[in-house]
C-alpha positions, 0 to 999 in steps of 0.5 A: 916511868916514861908515862910519868915523865910525859905527865910531868912535862905536860904540866909545864904549861896550861892551855885553855880554849873557849870554843863556839859550838852549834850543839853540845852532846856532853858525852865523854870521849869514847874508846880511842878507836871510836874517838878516831872514827868520830874525828875522821867523820867530823873532819870529813863533813867539815871539809865537804862544805867549803869544797863546794865553792870550787866545784860540784860535789855531786859530779866531782868536777872543778869549776874551770876557774878553780881548775886553773888555780889548782894547776898553779901549785902541786901539793895537797889532794883535790877531791875532784876529777882532774882537769884535762890538762892536769900535770899530775893527775894522781893528786886528784881523787874524785871518789873522796865524795862518793864513798861512805863516811870514814869509819863506815867504808873499808874501801877508804883503807887503813885509818892512817890513810884516811887521816893522810887523805884528810890532811892532804885535802885540807892542805889543797883547800887552804891553798885554794882558799888563799889563792882565790882570795888573792885572785879576786883582789886583782884588777882583772879578776873575773866575775866567777872568781869574785863571786867564789871569794865572796862565799869563803868563810875566812874562819875556816883557815885556822881550822884547816891548819888544825886538821893538818896538824892533828892528822899528822900527830895522830898518824905519828901515834899510829906509826909509833905503836905499830897500828898503821896497818889497822882500819878502825871501823864501826862495829869492830871488836871492842878490844881492838877499838880500845887500842891497848897499845897506846900510851898515856900521852897518845891518848892525850893527843887523841883526846885533845883533837877529839875535844876541840874537833872543828869548832872555832876557838875564839879565845885561848889563854896559855900559862907557862910554869915560869909565869908567862901568860899569853891570851889570844882573842879572835879578831872581831870578838873584842867587842862589848857584845862578847862580854859574856863570852869573855867572862866565861873564858876568865872563869875557865882560866881561874878554875883551870889555874887552881886545878893545875896549881894543885896538880903541880903541888901534888906531883912535887910532893910525890916525886920531890927532887926527881921532878926537876930531873924529869922535866929537864931542870938540873939547876 
């Protein structure tokens, strides 16, 4: 019954995303454990590139100016050697770079710890990006800071937020299902990687995170069951040169809306008045 309730509530809104992707594998989501490994590896690889703005991946040493900015706040996990004057050396992890990929190296700990580390690195990177851009706009900005700011891709910021949010949601699933002590690794027993303890809503959470990954969402439309529609378009994409992409998104909305309407109609016929109770409508 609880899974039926989750299904009914998930149908209250329809969300359609159009993303930019450099390569399309056209594969179905694998078993849940493998999907978590895929996602952790994708997040890790994504985080490594913007981190190069602030220090050397090879030596795990922060640039002096970046060390000063990092010490100006006290949250997140910096995957570098702590500066000599670090107030909290334990918020630095120079081994983040040197270990094998998540899902390949058991030394990274449980899958819950893997996503917790990814979340904290994304949090640190977000704050470093904001503060570096702000510092570069100041009249007395040094050449190093200005040069670093010029290398920052502002499109990474919403993806960093997504990594934080999805990591929190995945870890919530792992805790609720008693899977917080498990390390999902490539080559583990298939039944373990299948994660049979998961409920339908848990799989939906993992699937959405796996589907979008670290791709850039350029258009998003949300349709509420009461008729409200919100469409968002990434700044800079509202040009004539993006007309094909906008048309693709419109077609996706049309197809999704028809399928969504069919599901709501089918659910209503199947459950009748019980649907109102399940979704909280007692009027």
